[in-house]
C-alpha positions in Angstrom: -7.9 -5.8 45.3 -11.2 -6.8 47.1 -12.5 -5.7 50.5 -15.2 -6.0 53.4 -16.3 -2.6 54.8 -16.8 -2.9 58.7 -18.4 -0.3 60.5 -18.6 -0.2 64.5 -20.6 2.4 66.8 -18.6 3.1 69.8 -20.0 4.6 72.9 -17.7 3.6 75.8 -14.0 3.1 75.9 -13.1 0.0 73.9 -9.8 -1.7 73.0 -9.5 -3.1 69.3 -7.5 -5.9 68.4 -7.3 -5.9 64.4 -5.4 -9.2 63.9 -8.2 -10.5 66.0 -10.9 -8.8 64.4 -10.1 -9.1 60.5 -8.8 -13.2 61.4 -5.5 -11.9 60.7 -6.2 -10.2 57.6 -5.7 -6.3 58.8 -7.3 -3.4 58.1 -7.0 -0.5 55.7 -8.5 3.1 55.0 -9.5 3.4 59.1 -11.7 6.2 59.8 -12.4 7.1 62.9 -15.4 10.0 63.5 -16.3 11.6 66.5 -20.1 12.3 66.3 -20.7 12.6 70.0 -20.4 15.6 72.4 -17.0 14.2 74.2 -13.6 14.3 72.5 -11.7 10.8 72.8 -8.0 10.1 72.7 -6.6 7.3 70.4 -4.4 5.4 72.8 -1.8 4.0 70.2 1.3 5.4 71.7 0.7 9.1 70.3 -2.3 9.6 72.5 -3.8 11.7 69.5 -6.8 14.0 70.9 -10.2 13.6 68.7 -12.9 16.3 69.4 -16.3 16.0 68.8 -17.2 16.6 65.0 -13.8 15.9 63.9 -12.9 12.9 61.5 -9.4 11.1 62.1 -8.0 9.5 58.7 -5.4 6.6 58.8 -4.8 6.5 54.8 -2.8 3.0 54.3 -2.4 0.7 51.6 -0.5 -1.8 54.2 -3.1 -3.8 55.9 -2.8 -2.8 60.2 -2.7 -5.8 62.3 -2.2 -3.6 65.7 -3.2 -6.0 68.2 -4.1 -3.4 71.0 -4.9 0.3 70.4 -7.8 1.4 72.7 -10.4 4.8 72.1 -10.8 6.3 75.2 -13.3 9.2 76.2 -12.8 11.8 78.5 -14.9 12.3 81.5 -17.7 14.6 80.7 -20.7 14.8 82.7 -24.4 14.6 81.0 -22.5 14.9 77.3 -22.6 12.0 75.5 -20.1 9.6 74.0 -20.2 8.6 70.9 -18.1 7.8 67.7 -17.9 5.4 64.0 -14.9 3.3 63.4 -15.0 2.6 59.3 -12.1 0.4 57.9 -12.1 -2.1 55.2 -10.7 -5.6 55.5 -8.7 -6.7 52.1 -10.2 -10.2 50.5 -8.5 -11.7 47.9 -6.0 -10.6 45.9 -5.3 -7.7 43.1 
């Protein structure tokens, strides 16, 4: 299988729609690196907290097409919000 690597810098609360963002192809190998100074929540039902310096990894072989999950930063004055989300959009077949 081939794929296109996507990277997004996140600096504010953001809602993702992987069905639209990938034109229906879905995403595999999703990672969220917190390279900022504030923790953030991945609001997808589990509401996982990702602290500064931590990496969230979703090891999946089936493309994810969630229509709404959100990255929400905790409010911490005088600290910067920053995260990098990477994922692969499959193109073609095996």
